[in-house]
DRENMIRO-991762 format. One record per residue (C-alpha): residue number from 1; residue in one letter; x, y, z. Coordinates in pm, whole numbers, plus 50000, padded with zeros to 5 digits. Layout:
DRENMIRO-991762
   num   residu       X       Y       Z
   NUM        A       X       Y       Z
...
//
This chain:
DRENMIRO-991762
   num   residu       X       Y       Z
     1        M   29491   21769   42675
     2        P   29108   21753   42681
     3        A   28898   21848   42981
     4        Q   28868   21592   43259
     5        I   28521   21530   43403
     6        V   28544   21457   43777
     7        E   28260   21228   43886
     8        T   28226   21064   44225
     9        N   27975   20810   44092
    10        S   28119   20592   43813
    11        A   27800   20395   43742
    12        P   27698   20443   43375
    13        F   27348   20553   43286
    14        K   27126   20265   43178
    15        N   26964   20275   42836
    16        I   26586   20245   42882
    17        D   26312   20226   42620
    18        I   26100   20542   42650
    19        D   25730   20535   42580
    20        P   25596   20814   42351
    21        V   25404   20996   42627
    22        T   25706   21022   42858
    23        L   25924   21131   42567
    24        D   25675   21402   42472
    25        I   25657   21530   42831
    26        I   26036   21551   42864
    27        E   26074   21710   42522
    28        N   25826   21985   42602
    29        A   25970   22034   42948
    30        L   26309   22096   42788
    31        R   26154   22340   42541
    32        N   25993   22525   42829
    33        A   26320   22530   43023
    34        R   26482   22701   42727
    35        I   26202   22959   42721
    36        E   26248   23012   43093
    37        M   26618   23076   43034
    38        D   26526   23360   42797
    39        A   26268   23499   43038
    40        T   26519   23500   43323
    41        L   26773   23674   43104
    42        V   26557   23965   42988
    43        R   26430   24027   43342
    44        T   26782   24045   43482
    45        A   27000   24205   43212
    46        M   27052   24581   43178
    47        S   27197   24648   42832
    48        P   26944   24730   42557
    49        G   27102   24472   42326
    50        I   27015   24185   42561
    51        R   26731   24323   42772
    52        E   26528   24479   42489
    53        Q   26647   24299   42176
    54        G   26726   23954   42312
    55        D   27076   23920   42165
    56        A   27154   23602   42361
    57        F   27131   23231   42285
    58        P   27052   22945   42529
    59        L   27149   22580   42521
    60        I   27069   22261   42712
    61        A   27287   21962   42623
    62        D   27321   21596   42717
    63        P   27616   21459   42924
    64        S   27835   21430   42613
    65        G   27771   21794   42519
    66        K   27523   21742   42234
    67        M   27254   22011   42217
    68        I   26901   21889   42295
    69        V   26734   22231   42277
    70        G   26885   22562   42173
    71        Q   26955   22767   41865
    72        F   27316   22774   41749
    73        G   27405   22411   41803
    74        S   27647   22282   42061
    75        F   27995   22426   42101
    76        I   28069   22208   42402
    77        D   28273   21944   42220
    78        G   28508   22213   42090
    79        F   28536   22362   42435
    80        L   28608   22021   42593
    81        R   28887   21957   42341
    82        G   29053   22288   42418
    83        F   29004   22320   42795
    84        D   29305   22191   42983
    85        G   29148   22143   43324
    86        T   28886   21965   43528
    87        L   28509   22002   43542
    88        E   28348   21907   43870
    89        N   28039   21977   44073
    90        G   28013   22346   44163
    91        D   28218   22467   43864
    92        M   28099   22718   43604
    93        I   28302   22820   43298
    94        F   28325   23173   43160
    95        L   28489   23264   42826
    96        S   28477   23505   42532
    97        D   28776   23423   42310
    98        P   28662   23272   41977
    99        Y   29002   23118   41915
   100        S   28982   22919   42241
   101        C   28661   22733   42147
   102        E   28697   22670   41772
   103        G   28476   22967   41685
   104        A   28173   22847   41883
   105        I   28132   23210   41983
   106        S   28242   23422   41692
   107        H   28361   23750   41841
   108        S   28482   23864   42181
   109        N   28168   24068   42256
   110        D   27982   23740   42309
   111        W   28029   23630   42670
   112        L   27961   23261   42728
   113        V   27868   23091   43054
   114        L   27877   22710   43064
   115        L   27743   22509   43359
   116        P   27809   22134   43392
   117        V   27510   21987   43577
   118        F   27586   21709   43825
   119        K   27336   21487   44006
   120        D   27430   21224   44262
   121        G   27794   21242   44160
   122        R   27738   21203   43785
   123        L   27739   21459   43503
   124        I   27384   21456   43368
   125        A   27368   21767   43146
   126        Y   27518   22099   43043
   127        T   27340   22433   43033
   128        A   27489   22735   42861
   129        M   27404   23084   42746
   130        F   27598   23349   42559
   131        G   27503   23710   42498
   132        H   27645   24015   42325
   133        Q   27805   24266   42559
   134        S   27766   24630   42461
   135        D   28125   24715   42551
   136        I   28432   24508   42640
   137        G   28696   24779   42608
   138        G   28914   24812   42303
   139        S   28979   25106   42076
   140        V   28621   25228   42020
   141        P   28297   25246   42222
   142        G   28108   24924   42155
   143        S   28433   24729   42106
   144        M   28372   24653   41738
   145        P   28639   24861   41560
   146        I   28595   24853   41184
   147        G   28958   24945   41133
   148        A   29095   24666   41354
   149        S   29361   24447   41197
   150        S   29386   24204   41489
   151        I   29168   24073   41769
   152        F   29389   24250   42023
   153        E   29223   24580   41926
   154        E   28873   24452   42002
   155        G   28868   24452   42379
   156        V   28925   24202   42658
   157        R   28965   23837   42552
   158        I   28868   23585   42816
   159        P   29002   23229   42782
   160        P   28803   22947   42943
   161        V   28824   23015   43317
   162        K   28619   22912   43618
   163        I   28394   23193   43732
   164        W   28269   22949   43999
   165        K   28503   22680   44130
   166        K   28360   22407   44352
   167        G   28083   22648   44451
   168        E   28308   22950   44521
   169        Y   28274   23271   44319
   170        N   28590   23414   44161
   171        D   28543   23777   44262
   172        D   28896   23888   44168
   173        L   28845   23763   43812
   174        M   28528   23969   43782
   175        K   28699   24282   43911
   176        L   28968   24238   43649
   177        V   28723   24182   43363
   178        M   28487   24465   43457
   179        H   28783   24702   43481
   180        Q   28825   24672   43101
   181        T   28478   24790   42998
   182        R   28329   25136   42957
   183        K   27995   25004   43092
   184        P   28078   24783   43391
   185        D   27725   24820   43534
   186        W   27569   24679   43219
   187        C   27828   24405   43179
   188        Q   27802   24290   43541
   189        A   27422   24277   43522
   190        D   27428   24096   43188
   191        L   27679   23841   43315
   192        N   27467   23779   43623
   193        A   27171   23728   43390
   194        L   27362   23466   43190
   195        I   27457   23287   43512
   196        A   27101   23296   43645
   197        S   26963   23158   43317
   198        C   27200   22862   43328
   199        R   27111   22788   43691
   200        V   26738   22799   43615
   201        A   26780   22544   43336
   202        A   26999   22326   43558
   203        R   26725   22319   43823
   204        R   26469   22214   43564
   205        V   26694   21931   43444
   206        I   26740   21807   43801
   207        E   26364   21825   43858
   208        M   26297   21616   43547
   209        A   26557   21359   43650
   210        E   26410   21340   44000
   211        R   26058   21298   43861
   212        F   26133   21032   43600
   213        G   26465   20891   43719
   214        D   26814   20968   43595
   215        D   26823   20680   43349
   216        V   26487   20770   43198
   217        Y   26583   21135   43159
   218        V   26917   21060   42990
   219        S   26760   20788   42773
   220        A   26495   21037   42663
   221        T   26761   21285   42553
   222        Q   26929   21011   42350
   223        E   26600   20919   42186
   224        L   26539   21284   42094
   225        L   26880   21291   41929
   226        A   26816   20961   41752
   227        R   26474   21077   41633
   228        N   26630   21388   41482
   229        H   26895   21173   41315
   230        R   26629   20953   41154
   231        A   26429   21253   41032
   232        M   26730   21436   40890
   233        K   26856   21120   40724
   234        A   26526   21091   40539
   235        L   26520   21462   40446
   236        I   26877   21452   40317
   237        S   26815   21146   40101
   238        Q   26507   21313   39950
   239        A   26630   21669   39905
   240        I   27007   21655   39843
   241        P   27131   21516   39510
   242        T   27461   21342   39450
   243        N   27560   21586   39176
   244        K   27741   21899   39293
   245        A   27568   22234   39325
   246        S   27749   22559   39396
   247        F   27641   22903   39506
   248        E   27826   23221   39590
   249        D   27743   23560   39733
   250        Y   27935   23863   39850
   251        L   28011   24093   40139
   252        C   28011   24444   39998
   253        D   28324   24579   40163
   254        D   28549   24566   40467
   255        G   28516   24926   40586
   256        K   28867   25004   40464
   257        G   28768   25059   40102
   258        Y   28817   24705   39972
   259        G   28557   24463   39842
   260        P   28351   24277   39759
   261        Y   28452   23955   39934
   262        K   28321   23628   39793
   263        I   28182   23338   39995
   264        K   28132   23021   39795
   265        C   27992   22684   39895
   266        T   27952   22360   39700
   267        M   27713   22090   39817
   268        W   27663   21727   39724
   269        R   27566   21396   39882
   270        E   27786   21089   39923
   271        G   27569   20801   40043
   272        E   27395   20924   40359
   273        K   27631   21216   40412
   274        V   27607   21575   40285
   275        I   27933   21748   40195
   276        L   27944   22128   40224
   277        D   28271   22263   40088
   278        F   28367   22632   40108
   279        D   28658   22599   39866
   280        G   28665   22914   39651
   281        T   28583   23148   39940
   282        D   28811   23449   39945
   283        P   29111   23465   40179
   284        Q   29074   23634   40514
   285        S   29044   24011   40531
   286        A   29296   24244   40689
   287        A   28995   24414   40850
   288        S   28740   24290   41103
   289        I   28481   24127   40873
   290        N   28624   23776   40914
   291        F   28386   23513   41049
   292        Y   28544   23219   41231
   293        L   28278   22968   41130
   294        N   28244   22676   41370
   295        E   28165   22359   41174
   296        N   27897   22247   41421
   297        M   27735   22589   41407
   298        F   27710   22562   41029
   299        K   27573   22209   41058
   300        M   27300   22352   41281
   301        F   27230   22632   41030
   302        F   27196   22369   40759
   303        G   26969   22155   40975
   304        I   26747   22447   41074
   305        Y   26705   22547   40711
   306        M   26620   22192   40605
   307        I   26373   22147   40888
   308        M   26197   22483   40850
   309        V   26156   22436   40474
   310        F   26064   22069   40461
   311        D   25929   21964   40805
   312        P   25891   22242   41066
   313        Q   25755   22004   41331
   314        I   26095   21844   41392
   315        L   26277   21949   41711
   316        F   26619   22043   41583
   317        N   26913   21930   41791
   318        D   27263   21792   41744
   319        G   27156   21438   41661
   320        F   27226   21463   41288
   321        Y   27582   21601   41289
   322        D   27746   21281   41166
   323        L   27535   21311   40850
   324        I   27712   21635   40749
   325        E   28073   21710   40665
   326        V   28182   22075   40650
   327        R   28507   22173   40479
   328        I   28641   22526   40533
   329        P   28982   22631   40394
   330        E   29232   22748   40653
   331        G   29317   23116   40620
   332        S   28992   23198   40442
   333        L   28734   23459   40535
   334        L   28548   23183   40724
   335        K   28849   23032   40902
   336        P   29097   23315   40954
   337        E   29432   23259   41115
   338        F   29497   23399   41463
   339        P   29509   23688   41549
   340        A   29275   23806   41271
   341        A   29012   24062   41376
   342        L   28660   23919   41414
   343        S   28436   24188   41563
   344        G   28253   24266   41236
   345        R   28168   23904   41157
   346        T   27791   23968   41156
   347        H   27772   24029   40782
   348        A   27940   23703   40682
   349        L   27740   23514   40943
   350        G   27416   23642   40795
   351        R   27525   23586   40436
   352        I   27564   23217   40517
   353        F   27183   23192   40528
   354        D   27146   23339   40180
   355        I   27404   23093   40051
   356        L   27223   22801   40214
   357        G   26897   22914   40056
   358        G   27058   22942   39713
   359        L   27221   22601   39746
   360        L   26919   22408   39870
   361        G   26669   22579   39641
   362        Q   26837   22519   39307
   363        G   26699   22169   39272
   364        T   26355   22260   39410
   365        P   26270   22613   39288
   366        E   25924   22586   39441
   367        F   26090   22591   39784
   368        L   26345   22859   39696
   369        N   26360   23182   39898
   370        A   26509   23505   39770
   371        A   26797   23681   39945
   372        G   26676   23859   40253
   373        F   26781   24056   40554
   374        S   27094   23855   40613
   375        S   27271   24074   40865
   376        S   27223   24265   41188
   377        P   27317   24626   41113
   378        H   27449   24812   41415
   379        L   27429   25176   41517
   380        F   27662   25305   41788
   381        Y   27617   25650   41946
   382        S   27829   25765   42238
   383        G   27941   26077   42419
   384        W   27878   26292   42726
   385        D   27526   26403   42811
   386        Q   27489   26734   42993
   387        R   27125   26814   42915
   388        D   26906   27008   43158
   389        G   27203   27115   43366
   390        K   27260   26765   43505
   391        Q   27597   26622   43590
   392        R   27810   26519   43292
   393        E   27720   26154   43220
   394        W   27866   25904   42973
   395        F   27614   25743   42737
   396        Q   27662   25464   42490
   397        L   27401   25317   42256
   398        F   27429   24989   42068
   399        Q   27122   24910   41860
   400        I   27049   24636   41605
   401        G   26847   24738   41299
   402        F   26586   24537   41112
   403        G   26509   24497   40741
   404        G   26314   24309   40473
   405        I   26261   23933   40488
   406        P   26277   23771   40141
   407        G   25984   23688   39922
   408        R   25890   23327   39980
   409        P   25697   23045   39811
   410        L   25402   23099   40047
   411        G   25379   23476   40035
   412        D   25537   23814   40080
   413        G   25837   23868   40301
   414        P   25750   24054   40623
   415        D   25855   24418   40644
   416        G   26107   24533   40903
   417        H   26209   24209   41075
   418        S   26530   24085   41230
   419        L   26763   23825   41084
   420        W   26712   23632   41410
   421        P   26344   23541   41469
   422        G   26373   23585   41845
   423        F   26502   23943   41833
   424        T   26270   24233   41913
   425        N   26309   24602   41845
   426        V   26411   24848   42113
   427        P   26101   25060   42188
   428        N   26146   25421   42080
   429        E   26026   25530   42423
   430        F   26313   25339   42582
   431        L   26566   25502   42351
   432        E   26432   25851   42416
   433        R   26421   25794   42791
   434        Y   26776   25666   42836
   435        F   26971   25834   42555
   436        P   27002   26194   42431
   437        L   26811   26144   42107
   438        R   26464   26159   41957
   439        I   26318   25919   41699
   440        E   26153   26134   41432
   441        R   26067   25857   41188
   442        Y   26027   25483   41220
   443        S   25861   25331   40915
   444        T   25911   25088   40631
   445        E   26097   25219   40328
   446        P   25857   25209   40029
   447        D   25968   25005   39726
   448        S   26272   24864   39907
   449        G   26139   24509   39882
   450        G   26206   24346   39547
   451        A   25911   24322   39309
   452        G   25764   23977   39255
   453        L   25450   23770   39261
   454        H   25540   23767   39629
   455        R   25702   24095   39726
   456        G   26023   24109   39924
   457        G   25982   24268   40265
   458        N   26062   24636   40293
   459        G   26356   24770   40487
   460        I   26326   25021   40769
   461        H   26375   25399   40756
   462        M   26467   25517   41103
   463        T   26554   25883   41164
   464        Y   26749   25978   41477
   465        R   26768   26338   41604
   466        F   27079   26368   41819
   467        L   27032   26585   42128
   468        A   27395   26584   42242
   469        D   27732   26608   42071
   470        G   27896   26271   42029
   471        E   28024   26016   41781
   472        I   27845   25750   41580
   473        A   27953   25431   41408
   474        V   27759   25224   41154
   475        H   27802   24854   41072
   476        D   27591   24743   40774
   477        D   27617   24569   40439
   478        R   27421   24514   40114
   479        W   27487   24874   40005
   480        F   27692   24768   39699
   481        V   27578   24416   39599
   482        P   27195   24398   39611
   483        P   26993   24111   39764
   484        W   26889   23888   39476
   485        G   26542   23783   39364
   486        V   26433   23436   39252
   487        N   26197   23272   39002
   488        G   26163   23601   38814
   489        G   26150   23821   39125
   490        H   26359   24138   39130
   491        P   26647   24226   39367
   492        G   26568   24431   39675
   493        M   26681   24788   39728
   494        R   27023   24844   39882
   495        A   27095   25002   40220
   496        R   27197   25366   40264
   497        K   27273   25611   40543
   498        V   27229   25990   40518
   499        L   27347   26245   40773
   500        E   27151   26572   40766
   501        R   27343   26834   40959
   502        A   27182   27100   41174
   503        D   27354   27363   40954
   504        G   27158   27243   40650
   505        T   27429   27039   40480
   506        T   27376   26673   40388
   507        E   27627   26394   40347
   508        I   27613   26027   40253
   509        V   27756   25810   40529
   510        G   27927   25482   40451
   511        N   27778   25159   40576
   512        K   28093   25064   40769
   513        V   28221   25378   40939
   514        E   28326   25483   41287
   515        D   28432   25796   41475
   516        V   28183   26011   41282
   517        P   28125   26329   41488
   518        V   27767   26447   41531
   519        K   27638   26769   41683
   520        E   27324   26846   41875
   521        G   27041   26879   41622
   522        D   27192   26656   41351
   523        L   26967   26395   41186
   524        L   27072   26046   41080
   525        H   26855   25859   40828
   526        F   26935   25491   40890
   527        I   26783   25299   40596
   528        T   26817   24923   40574
   529        W   26778   24703   40270
   530        G   26476   24506   40150
   531        G   26435   24140   40066
   532        G   26445   24006   39711
   533        G   26119   23930   39531
   534        W   25980   23583   39452
   535        G   25810   23497   39124
   536        D   25691   23698   38823
   537        P   25594   24051   38936
   538        L   25359   24083   38638
   539        E   25142   23814   38796
   540        R   25081   24011   39116
   541        D   24724   24131   39170
   542        P   24704   24501   39066
   543        E   24445   24571   39335
   544        L   24691   24447   39596
   545        I   24944   24695   39458
   546        G   24684   24969   39493
   547        L   24626   24873   39856
   548        E   25001   24878   39923
   549        I   25028   25225   39771
   550        R   24763   25344   40015
   551        Q   24949   25171   40299
   552        G   25278   25337   40208
   553        L   25453   25010   40120
   554        V   25479   25079   39746
   555        T   25479   25409   39554
   556        S   25296   25479   39231
   557        E   25636   25495   39060
   558        G   25744   25168   39219
   559        A   25423   25002   39098
   560        K   25562   25013   38743
   561        A   25801   24731   38835
   562        Y   25487   24518   38859
   563        G   25352   24656   38531
   564        V   25085   24846   38723
   565        V   24974   25200   38642
   566        A   24824   25374   38944
   567        D   24799   25723   39092
   568        S   24931   25833   39429
   569        E   24603   25728   39594
   570        G   24637   25371   39469
   571        V   24364   25394   39205
   572        I   24448   25146   38928
   573        D   24419   25234   38558
   574        A   24321   24888   38435
   575        A   24355   24955   38061
   576        R   24700   25112   38088
   577        T   24808   24835   38328
   578        D   24708   24565   38077
   579        A   24891   24747   37800
   580        L   25206   24797   38008
   581        R   25215   24434   38116
   582        T   25173   24315   37759
   583        E   25459   24539   37649
   584        M   25686   24425   37935
   585        R   25618   24056   37865
   586        S   25703   24098   37498
   587        E   26032   24276   37570
   588        R   26174   24051   37839
   589        G   26338   23717   37794
   590        E   26305   23398   37994
   591        L   26262   23463   38365
   592        P   26586   23387   38551
   593        L   26600   23150   38845
   594        F   26823   23406   39022
   595        D   26822   23778   38947
   596        Y   27141   23924   39094
   597        G   27101   24264   38934
   598        P   27401   24416   38753
   599        G   27733   24235   38761
   600        I   28019   24346   38984
   601        D   28191   24545   38706
   602        Q   27874   24738   38627
   603        L   27807   24796   38997
   604        R   28156   24946   39029
   605        A   28104   25171   38728
   606        S   27773   25308   38856
   607        C   27846   25296   39230
   608        E   27919   25663   39302
   609        E   27631   25787   39087
   610        E   27380   25547   39245
   611        T   27498   25542   39607
   612        G   27700   25861   39656
   613        L   27993   25648   39774
   614        P   28310   25539   39593
   615        A   28316   25182   39470
   616        P   28517   24938   39681
   617        I   28852   24832   39540
   618        Q   28928   24468   39463
   619        P   29102   24330   39776
   620        V   29473   24260   39767
   621        W   29541   23929   39938
   622        H   29822   23897   40187
   623        H   29827   23517   40153
   624        R   29978   23463   39809
   625        E   29916   23090   39792
   626        M   29548   23137   39877
   627        A   29516   23417   39626
   628        E   29648   23188   39355
   629        A   29403   22915   39461
   630        A   29113   23161   39461
   631        E   29196   23267   39104
//
């Protein structure tokens, strides 16, 4: 039974024609309200993941639940279908279970607060915010166990409940939830920050409605949705062909020794509608790398990509959803069956963006981006700190790493950026102040960006010196299958992790590992991958290569990928460069649209020699009928 909205005023909102000036004012006021939600959050939260890195996502929606401003698209319709209860003035919903909201939040670490906004007895809007909690209990610190085989191992699961009911706070519920986490102080502060952000946005909505009138405000939101629909309809008709195009990419492994896992999508247009079909995607994993992909979330990803490539001035919202149909096979990696583990879904979530780029760019190579930093690698470090004779104190770090953005039609990919544009790095001073560690290196990794006319962005080399015994866990990808280049550009360098022990020994650490003991004095080299290159590297200006050698972005050895001969100071040997480029042009064939690097079989054969790690084993599917379909 769907949710029941309790309104004391049954009068419908009147549809009013909105003049362009009023529409512009309301649109920008909504944009600013979203920014104010973020500002409230970071000033109130305590965990580094939210306070310092901004791992939270706001939303303001219309009375039907369609997003007007936000980032991930609206999950409210899925919530309304699954919530068997009432929504009335003074209520606020709290949840974290992905299976209870059709995957709108994709793992249990994301806590969601949803506030229905009432004015004069009528529902006029929704505001919502979800953010990643650093710990929600479960089998490991950080609550993202790589070895989990079900969601029950990943910490507390919160179904949709009322944290506020008719204006009364549910204190017993909060005591129960906070009792499950290793960091109740952080979680309580972060939850309060989510609540405060939603209330700030609700106040701004009420202020706009009071200034312009309820009917004008609601009519303006409908016009913003309609405007987006018109714009996306035009973009789709221009950019999406009726013939089918397919693209596939891989997750390297599942942390249990199996991989890679294929994600495949086929796209075509039928009339005004785009079809995006994930048939051919591998069955769900027995490990935690499954990504319960909400269809509306993917529609928003598609819309964002279309808008940013073809018309960045458009305000993206939910107005275009009826123009897109998303088909995801049940029981696949992207729609796993309950109670499949979901905590490591970041890698598949990020890979979706590479697949979208490959799909949309095939017909228009001039707009095509290479594969980039399509993940959010995590480092966890926890233990007991007893430095300087102080009382034994539990510490727990969760940090998101950055990497190389892909080479693009308009230029090089930036070095050391996040998958999510709004994320920021945790200052090293913050880390050293609050955790028993020292950052001994924080720089780009030379040559990690793929060579091209436009270079892929470099990954990051971050070296941690641990100052207390503890345990670490690493969640990363792109260590086995490299990020591809386009239009003749080369693939980027793969990720790697190296643990340098205080006793002088060195070991290669896997990119999905947990419960790795570290001692005081050990060093971890956390190296992320670079973006793929764009365009013919032999067309890149040699003097620019020389400058990048001096800047530490490219080495003299790495310059040879561009056909450039230079010394370690970046001084170019013009004659030898011309000769090398002539030789390379004569020996190569036609430039490929996509350069994936070696095939999977060759990557397996050379894996241990090149990475120091054993090659992943082809997964064995537990769903026989899906395995047969995938073959």
